[in-house]
N, C-alpha and C positions, 0 to 999 in steps of 0.2 A: 764504176757501172753499178745495174743495178743485180739483183742475184734473183734468180728462175725461182719457182718452186717448189722443186726440190732441192738446190742451196739453204731457202729460206727453213727447213721442215728438216735437214741435217744441221745446220746450225742450231736450230731449235731445241735439237734432242741434245747437242753438246751441252751447252748453256743446263736446259734442265737438268741434266744426269749431273753436273758439275754440281748445281744447289742444290739435288736431294741428297750428294754423299755428303755432305759440308754442314758441321752443326752449329746454330742460331749465334754463335759469337764468331763465325767468319768473317773476318772483315772484305774477303773479298765474295760472300755469298750478299754482306750486307748491302754492297756498293749496288750492284747489280738491282737487287730487287727494290735499293733507292731512287735509283736510277729509272726503272721503269716505272714503278709508284709516281714521279714525277708527271707522267703525260698520261697514265691507265688507274683507277683506281680499284683497286682488287679487297679482299677483306680473308684469301686463304695460301697459302702457300703451297697447300696442298694442289690449287686449281690451277694453277702460275703460266699453264704450260700453251693456253690462248693469249696471253698478257705478253708473251716473251714474241712468241711468232707476232700477233699485231707493231711489236715495239721492232723485232728485224724487219719484217715489210717495211718500215714507216722510214726511219733511220738508217741501216746495214744498208752500203755501198761494197763492191768488190774490187779489189788491186791486188793484179800478178805482178811478180816479179820472176824476172825469169835474170839467170847468168849461169858461168856458165857448170860452175858446179852442183846448184840448185835451184829448183823452182817452188816458189811458196806462195800463198793465196791468202791474202788478208781478208777478211769479211767484216765489217764494223761498222763504227762509227769515224767520218772523216770530216776534216774542216783544210778549209787553202791556210798554207802555210806561209810566211813571205822574208827566205834568202836575204840575208840584212847583206850578205858581201857581195851580191851581184843584180839587189830587188828584182830578184826571180820569186815567183808565186807558183807553187802547183801545191796538190793533193796530199793529204797526208793523213794515217791513222791518229784520233785525238775522240776518247774517250773511253768505250768500252767493247771491246772486236775478239777476235779470235784469227790466231796466225796458224795456219794448218802447211804443213814443212814438206817435201816430197817423200820423204818416209814416215810418214801419219804423227811425227810429234806434233804435240799441237802448247802453243801460248793461248792462255783464256785469261782476259785480264783488262787490265789500265792502260790506257795508251795516252803521249801527251806529245803532242810535235811530229808524231813519227819515230818516236822509244816507247820502249814499255817504260809504264812510270803510275807509280801504284803501287797495286797489289793485284797478286795472278798468281796465276799457277803454269808450270812448266811441265808436260808431260812427254816423256821420253817413252817413246813405245818401245819395249825392248821385245816382243815377239809374242807370240800363243795369247794375246787375247791379255798381257800384262805389261805395267806399263811402271816405270819410275818417276814420280810425281816430285816435284819441286813447290812449295806453296810459301809464298815469303812477299817483300817490297821488295821493288824495281825502283830504282833512280836512272835517270838518260841513259835504259836502255841493257844496266849491270844489273843481277843480284847483290839483294843488301840484307850480307848477312850479321845482324847482328846477334849476341846470346840469348836465346829463348824466342826470336822474333820470326823462323821459318820450322815448318814444317816438311818432313820428308818420309818416301817412306817409296814401298812397294805395294801394287792394288795388281788385283789379277778381279777379273771379271766387274770390274769398278770396285772390289770391296777388297780394304786393307787387310795386307797378309803381313808386314808385319811395322 
């Protein structure tokens, strides 16, 4: 499903804010910038917003997941995935994307075959514009916590407080 103009603007803001809050050596920041740079040639990260928006407009799609406990929406790159056990193919998350959960928790990062895979941030909304952020590597939908490879902490108004 394609994204509406408002969704494109909202997802652009989420990704641009994430890029701005990270340092130049951050792997998720580098991954997002390199992905967009493969399509659009830009010179300054300070002027990245129109390129991110253009990339989202062309390459991002929306998948809505509904179950009895939760509803979440994925905005990002997708591709067809062939399930080997029954030879059934369906669309799954693949590439860069944002998953927004019912209570405003968000995962921003890389996906592979429908699972969080690569570098990503999980932002847990704890209220009052405060978030607990887990930043690091994911494999097959699971956080990989190797010593020194992850960063986490509390943020208020997009500023780290500890």
